[in-house]
Wavefront OBJ file of the C-alpha trace (Angstrom):
o trace
v 128.930 110.831 116.246
v 127.566 112.851 119.139
v 129.871 114.066 121.881
v 128.411 114.182 125.394
v 129.785 115.988 128.418
v 128.257 115.477 131.862
v 128.574 117.934 134.728
v 127.034 118.651 138.098
v 128.283 115.721 140.097
v 129.800 116.092 143.537
v 129.587 115.231 147.204
v 126.265 115.682 148.985
v 124.767 114.539 152.257
v 121.973 112.018 152.333
v 118.661 113.726 151.780
v 120.243 116.407 149.635
v 119.879 117.236 145.963
v 122.025 117.515 142.859
v 121.272 118.366 139.257
v 123.294 116.708 136.547
v 123.595 118.167 133.077
v 124.583 116.506 129.836
v 125.519 118.731 126.915
v 125.509 117.236 123.430
v 127.467 118.451 120.433
v 127.936 117.215 116.900
v 125.243 115.865 114.544
v 122.862 118.521 115.893
v 120.362 117.663 113.178
v 119.851 114.176 114.581
v 116.919 113.376 116.817
v 117.299 110.875 119.614
v 116.026 109.910 122.997
v 118.517 110.171 125.828
v 119.169 108.332 129.013
v 121.114 108.304 132.226
v 122.874 105.239 133.584
v 125.049 104.795 136.640
v 127.741 102.422 137.816
v 128.757 101.938 141.418
v 132.092 100.355 142.384
v 131.990 96.616 141.919
v 128.565 96.705 140.306
v 127.268 96.578 136.777
v 126.067 99.662 134.996
v 122.347 100.187 135.559
v 119.618 102.218 133.945
v 118.427 105.299 135.798
v 116.127 107.343 133.539
v 115.374 108.181 129.920
v 113.480 110.804 127.977
v 112.096 110.823 124.467
v 113.150 113.329 121.829
v 109.966 115.332 122.351
v 110.310 115.235 126.123
v 106.745 113.981 126.486
v 107.737 110.443 127.454
v 109.980 109.505 130.354
v 111.047 106.249 131.957
v 112.610 105.616 135.360
v 114.177 102.778 137.273
v 112.050 101.750 140.232
v 114.854 102.688 142.600
v 114.677 106.382 141.625
v 110.988 106.890 140.864
v 109.570 109.810 142.780
v 113.036 111.153 143.612
v 114.696 111.788 140.237
v 113.374 113.812 137.313
v 114.779 113.788 133.800
v 114.191 116.706 131.455
v 115.659 118.162 128.295
v 116.082 121.455 126.503
v 116.560 120.717 122.811
v 117.353 124.356 122.067
v 120.398 123.947 124.291
v 121.099 120.319 123.317
v 121.116 119.505 127.016
v 119.520 116.845 129.185
v 119.170 117.185 132.936
v 118.757 114.813 135.829
v 117.363 116.405 138.975
v 118.121 114.157 141.911
v 116.329 114.755 145.206
v 116.237 112.847 148.494
v 119.570 111.290 147.670
v 120.591 108.102 149.439
v 123.989 106.530 149.991
v 123.047 103.823 147.496
v 122.821 106.497 144.789
v 126.604 106.873 144.967
v 127.984 106.041 141.519
v 129.451 107.434 138.344
v 126.578 108.757 136.260
v 126.676 108.566 132.482
v 124.409 110.098 129.887
v 123.908 108.478 126.526
v 122.043 108.935 123.269
v 119.540 106.261 122.400
v 118.889 104.993 118.910
v 115.460 106.281 117.951
v 113.324 109.002 119.470
v 111.256 106.982 121.930
v 111.819 105.540 125.386
v 110.857 102.029 124.316
v 113.262 99.573 126.002
v 115.028 102.541 127.594
v 116.597 100.200 130.163
v 118.566 98.372 127.443
v 122.098 99.801 127.346
v 122.806 98.131 123.996
v 120.349 100.550 122.371
v 122.543 103.536 123.245
v 125.271 104.508 120.831
v 127.091 107.514 122.302
v 128.234 107.851 125.904
v 129.695 110.615 128.007
v 132.747 110.246 130.213
v 130.698 110.207 133.414
v 130.398 112.387 136.491
v 130.894 111.165 140.048
v 128.064 111.466 142.554
v 128.901 110.658 146.152
v 126.216 110.661 148.837
v 127.463 110.602 152.413
v 125.288 109.085 155.113
l 1 2 3 4 5 6 7 8 9 10 11 12 13 14 15 16 17 18 19 20 21 22 23 24 25 26 27 28 29 30 31 32 33 34 35 36 37 38 39 40 41 42 43 44 45 46 47 48 49 50 51 52 53 54 55 56 57 58 59 60 61 62 63 64 65 66 67 68 69 70 71 72 73 74 75 76 77 78 79 80 81 82 83 84 85 86 87 88 89 90 91 92 93 94 95 96 97 98 99 100 101 102 103 104 105 106 107 108 109 110 111 112 113 114 115 116 117 118 119 120 121 122 123 124 125 126
């Protein structure tokens, strides 16, 4: 089992930026793609972005394309989500997760993720 700890959330004004980090520990020899999801109050959890093990392949939800960038540093077992031009509708708890397999195929499918972090709150004020 992989343990995931997110950080970097907070309160930011609309148009601002935040960078989320997700540090993984345990089963360091395993290779897996990773993703970010978010859940706003009263809404279902939704896919945000994913990155393959190699980092060469990424996938984004349409709502964040061009504003968010996912990256990873395997030497540090850490995945990042750079969020720019934030909007009030980006307000949510953000979760990182490990995906079964190394690719971003079907990255939007939450059932393909097997380890989840506890989440970090992002609040965008308008």
